[in-house]
N, C-alpha and C positions, 0 to 999 in steps of 0.2 A: 382094591387099592390099599397099599400099606403105607402108613406114616411112621417115620423114624425121627425122633428128636435127638439130634447128635451134636457132639462138640466140634465136629469138623468145620474148619473155616472155609469161606468161599474160595480162597486161594488154593486150597488143597482138594477141593471136591472135583470129582469127575463124573460125567454122565451125559445124557442127551441134551438137557436144557438147564441152564443156570438162570434163575429169575431173581432180579434185584428190585426192591421197592425203595423209592426215594420220595421224600416230601416235596411239596410245591416250592419251586425256586430254590431248591437246595441240592442241585445236581452237580456241584463242583466235585472234581475227582481228587480226594485227599485220602490219606491213610491207606486202608486196604483196597479201596477202589482205584487209587492211583497205581498201586502195585499190580492189581489185576489188569489194568489197562496196559501197563508195561509188559506184563506176561503175555497179553493177547495182541501185542504189536500195535497198540493204539486203536483197536477195534471198538472199544467202549466209548472213547472220546468221539470217534467218527460217527457212531450210531447216534449219540446225543446231538451232535452238530447237524448231521444230515436230516434228521427227523424233527429238529427243533424241539426235542423232548424237554419239557419243563417241570415234570412231576405233578401236573395238575390232576385232579380227581378224574379217573376213568381214562387217563392218557396211557399210551403204551407204545413200545417199539420193539421190533424183533430183527435179529440178523443171524446169518449163519457165520460161524467162526471157521476160518480156513486152516489149511495146514494140518499138522498132526496134533492139534489142540486136544486136551482132555475133555473139553466141553464142545459139543456140536452146535448148539444154538445158545444165543444170549437174549434174554427177555428183560426189558425194563418196564416197570409199572409205576404209575404215579399214585401217591398216597394223599394227594390234595393237601389241605391244611394240616392233616395229621393231628387233629385235636380230639378225635373220638375213636374208640376201639373199633367201631364199624368201618372206619377207613381201612384198617388192616384186613378186616373180613372181606370187603369189596376188592381190595388189592389182591388178596389171595385168590378170590374167584377169577379175576382176570388172568392171573398166572396159570391157573388150572385150565381155563378155556383155551388160552394161547398154546400151552404145552400140548393139549390134545389136537388142536388145529395144526400144529407143526409136526404132528406124528411122533411125539416124544414119549417114550415109555418110562424114563426116569427123569425126575424133576428135583433140582436143588433150589431151596427157597432161602433167600437172605434178606432179612428185614431188620430195621432198628427195633429194639424192644419198646413196647407200649408202656409208658409210665414206669419203666424199670421193673415190669412185672412179667417174668418169663412165662408163668402159667397161663395168664390171660392172653398173652401174645400167641402162644401155641393154640389155645382154644379158638381164637379168632381165625387163625390160619387153617386149622383143620376144618372148622365149620364152613369157611369160605370155599375151600376146594371141594370138599365132599358134597356139599349141597349144590354147588355150581355144576358139577359133573354128573349128578344124578339124572338119569333119563328114564322116563316111564314108557316102555315099549311093549307092555303086556298085551295090548290089543292089536298089535300089528302082526300080520303074517310073516313079514320080513322087515327087519329094522332098516330105516332109511338113514341111520347113523353110520356113516362110513369112516368116521375118524378112528384113529388108533386109541388104545386104552392106556391111560396113565397108570402104570402098575405100582410105582414106588415114588414117594415124596419124602425127601430128606429135608428136615427143618434145621438149618445150619446154625451152629453156635447156640443151640438151645438144648443141650444135653441135660439129662436128669429130669425131664418133664414127661416121662411115660404116663404118669397118672393123669396129667392134663390131656394127653392124647386120648387115653381111654375114656375119660369123662366126656370129651367132646364128641367122640364117635357114638357113644350111647345117646347123647342128646340128638345127634343127627339122625340116628335110626328112628327116634320118635318122630322127628319132623317128616322123615320119609314115609312112615306109616300114615301120618295125617295126609300127606300129599296123595298117597295112593288111594286112600279112602275117598277123598274129595274128588279126585280125578276120575274114579271109576263111574261108569254109567249106572243109572238107577235100576237097570235089569241085572246088575251084578251086585251092587251095594244097596241093600234094602233092610228093613227092620230085622228080618230073619238072619241075614248074613252079618249084620252088626252085632247081634246077640252071639252069633257063632265066633266072631272075632274076639268079643269080650271073654267068652268061655276059653278060647285058645290062650289068651293072655293070662287068665286066672290059672290055667293048668301049667303054663310055662313058668310063671313067676310066683306061684303060691299066693295069689291075691284072693281075697274073699269076693264072691260074686252072688248077687241077688238079681234075678230077672223076674219082674212082675208081669204076669200075663194080663190080658184084658179083664178077666173076672176079678183078679186081685186088685187091679186099678179101680174097678167099679166099687169094690168093698171099701176102698180108701176114699171114695168120693171124688175121683179125679175127672170131673165132668168137663173141664176145659181141655185137657189133653185128649180125652176120648171123643169129644166133639169134633176135633180136627181129624181123628183117626177113622171116624165111622164110615167114610165113603170108600176107603181103600179095601181092595180084595185081600190085602196082606195084613196079618195081625200086628197090632202095636206091641212094642217091647219097651218096658221101662227098665233101664239097665243101671245097676248100682255096683260098681267095682270099688273095692277098698284095699288100699295098701296100709299095712300096719307094721311099724318097725319092731325089732326086738327090744324089749325093755319099755320103759314109760316114754311116750312121745312128748317132746317139748312143746308141741302145739298140734291142734287138729284143724284141718282145712277141708273145704268142699269146693269142687270145681264142677260147674253145671254147663253142659254144652247143648245148644240147640241141635236137634237131630232129625230134621226133615230130609229124608233121603230123596224125595222129589216133591216139588211144590208146583202144582198146576195153577194155584190161585183159588181152587175150589170154584164155586158158582160165580165168584168175581174173577172169571177166567183171565189168566195172563194171555197176551197175544205175542206174536213173534217180536214185535217192537219192544215188548217189555221184558224180553230175555227169557222166555219160557224154555228155550233150548239149552240154557245153562243151569237150569234149576236142580241138576244133580248135585251142585255144590252148596245147596242150602243146608247141608249138614256139616258145614265147615267148623262150626263150634264143637259139635260132637267129634269130628275128626281130630281137632286140636286137643280135645279132652282125652281121647284114646291115645294120641301120640304122647301127651304128657304122662299118661299112666304107664306107658311102656318105658319111657325114660326114667321116671321116678322108681319104678320097680327094679330097673337095672342099677340105678345109683344108690338106692337104699339109704335115704336120709332118715334122721331120727324124728320124723314128722308123720303123723297119721293123715292120710289124704283119701277123701271120698270122691269118686269120679261118677257123675250122674248124667244120664241123658234119657229123655222121654222120646223114643224113636218111632216115627211113623211116616206115612206119606200124606199129603194133602191132595185128594183126588176128587173126581166128580162121579156121582152115581145117584140113583134114587134115594140113597141113604145120606146124601151129603148134608152137612149143616147149611142152613140158609141165612142170608141176611135178615136180621130181625129175631133170630133164635136167641134164647137166653140160656146160658150155660152156668152151672154152679161149680166153682172150683173147690178143691179139697179143704180150704179154710172157711168154706161157707159163703164166700163172696160171689155175687152174681154178676154176670157179664152179658151185655147185649152185643151180639155180633153184628156190627154194621159194615164189616168188610171181611169176607172169608179169606182174603189174601193177606190179612194181618194175623196169620195163624201161629207163627213162631212164638209169639208172646203168650199165646194160650197154652202151648205145651210147656213153656218155661214156667208159667204160673204154678202149675202143680209140682213141677220139679223143684222149684224154690221153696214151696211149702214143705216138701219132703226133706230138703236139705236143712231147713230152718229148725227141724225137730231133732236133728242129729247131735246137737250140743257142741258144734264146732266153734272155733274161734273166729272164723271169717268164711264168707262165701264169695266166690267170683263166678259170675255167669258170662259166657261169651257166645255170640250169635251173629250170623249173617242176617241182621234184623231189619234194617231199613235202607231204602234208597236215599232217604233224606240225609243220612250220615255221609253217604258218598257225595252228595251234592255239597254238603257243608265242608268236608275235609279232603275230598279228592280221592285218588286211586291208591295211595300208599299209606294213608294215615287212618288209624282206627280211633273211635271215640271211647271215652271212659267217663262213667258217671258213678259217683258214690257220695253218700252223706257222711262218710267216715274218712277223715283226713289221713289217719294212720294207714288204712288199707289203700287208699288212693296213692299216697306217697310211696308206699312199698311197691305197688305195681308200676309206678312211673320209674322208680329206680331199677326194677327188674327189667323193664322194657328198654331203658337206656343202655344197660349192659348188653342186651340182646341185639340192639340195633333195630328193634321193631317199634315203629313210631305210634304213639298214642297222644291224644290231646284231651285234657280234662274238660268236660262240658258241664254246663249248669243244670242242676235239678231245680228248675224254676217251678216251685209248687203251685203258683196261680194257674199255670198252664193245665193243671189237672182238671180245671173247670171245663175245659174243652171236651173232656170225655164223660161228663155227667150224662146219665141216662134218665129218661122219664120213668122207665119201668124197672130198671135194674140198678145195681150199685154203680156201674160204670159201663161205658162202651169200650170196645177193644181198640178204637182209634179216635184221634182228635182231628183237628184240622190239618190241612197239608202243611201249613206253616209250622215250623218247630216240630216236625214229625218224629225226629230222632229223640227229642227231649220228652215228648209225651209218651213214647214207647218205654223209655226208662222209668218215667213216673208210674206207668201202668205196672211194670214189674215190681216196683217198690211196694205196691200194695200187698205183695205176697211174701214179704220178709218182715217178720214181726219183731224179732229180738236180736238177730245176729248181724254184726258188721258185714256190709255187703258192697260189692261193686259190680257194675254191668259194663261189658265191653262189646261194642258194636263193631264187628270186624267185616262188615259186608263187602268192602272194596278190596282190602289187601290179601284176602284168601286166594285170589286168582290174579295172574299176570298175563296180559295179552302178548307180551314179548319178553325176551330175556332181559333181566335187570339185575346187575350185580350177581349175587349168588342165587337169585331166584330165576329158574328157567321158566319159559312160557308154560302156563298151565297152573295147576295147584301149587301153592307156595308153602303150605304147612304153617302159615302165619299163626302166631300165638303160642306155639309149643315152647319155644325157648324162653319167652317171657314167663309163662306159667312155671316152668322148671326153676328158673331163677328165683321167682317169688316163693316157691315152696322151700327152696334151699337157703333162703336168707336167714 
């Protein structure tokens, strides 16, 4: 699919489908729209009246244009209240889906500029269409997608924004990498293949790569990570990719992603009712980390970024860690395992200790960490914890621009008492109540000196059905927020 940001006005464009976005209750035909309606013999006015189109969010209408018109189909999409950039992104997604449904190969897009900012308007349009039309059919013998392919998208009256198109596509390709890593089954994406993916990115983009094998992790005292890994027949891989800009970086950052390529729950075995069949997606944090690494390597900001993931499976065997076992993390803190299904925080513990020693300005970890966060915030909102207001505010600004929703949650220090252990420094879980908060407090024990934030993305990494620019399946959630945060 090719995107063209062009000066052509909607009155002069010709092609298969002309898509027009209108805000809520602002569908009166004035100016260019009145001229277009006259040119199309009243078709636009009839479409609005017959469908009672009012511009509300997720509303749309489509009609065929008769006669010898230069436009074959007319698409209307509502922007809702049009008070957020994500309204443009969602509107563009609807345009792309409808154009494909209507078997249109060429699509012209006409929208009002968001906040008089043509670059961000273009970015939202490209992201919305590219991500909405991405389909992952790698594992089907024959695709069941019978729709036509939208080959060309012309962004009308937005000429001179080729750089914005290029930037947007690079970010989208990072999101798509994350989607495809998370969506792939555990017999395809595992610790070995994740290391191979990191090596391929290092080779392609000139990134520095360090992969610590089990023996090297043992020498560093990563007992928490290795405790989780010890039941798997596959070797653990501690992956550290680094992007370094030319010249002196203006800041240094670390992104740490949870990398459980499959989580059986260990001896605290998950059952069908607890979602074991979906646990291929428990490396959603690592997927977003890799996706962000790809986008950052393409965009080349003047920021040094470390991408870290302790990758393993949580399996069952005679070597599995047991409830009651005591593990020692690489900072010397001891952990009594009272639930082997709270394994992600154990792998993150050693990854955070590693990142804390790099001398970076801030660390962000993201993980599909707790069901408690899903209960608290629902299916489309992720949780954010941080003791540092500057880091938290930066991430919230980055997420707002991306349209990825986060809610800042409390680090309620007294709750850590719920994880006190009789025999070790702490347990790996507290009570059921406040489970997402105690998980964040657990992670906080492994960051000594660096400003840090924790993102619990358990729910929004996966969509059960199409929603805006997210198709059913893996969403690539977190990539665009991370990229925005790095680029700030």
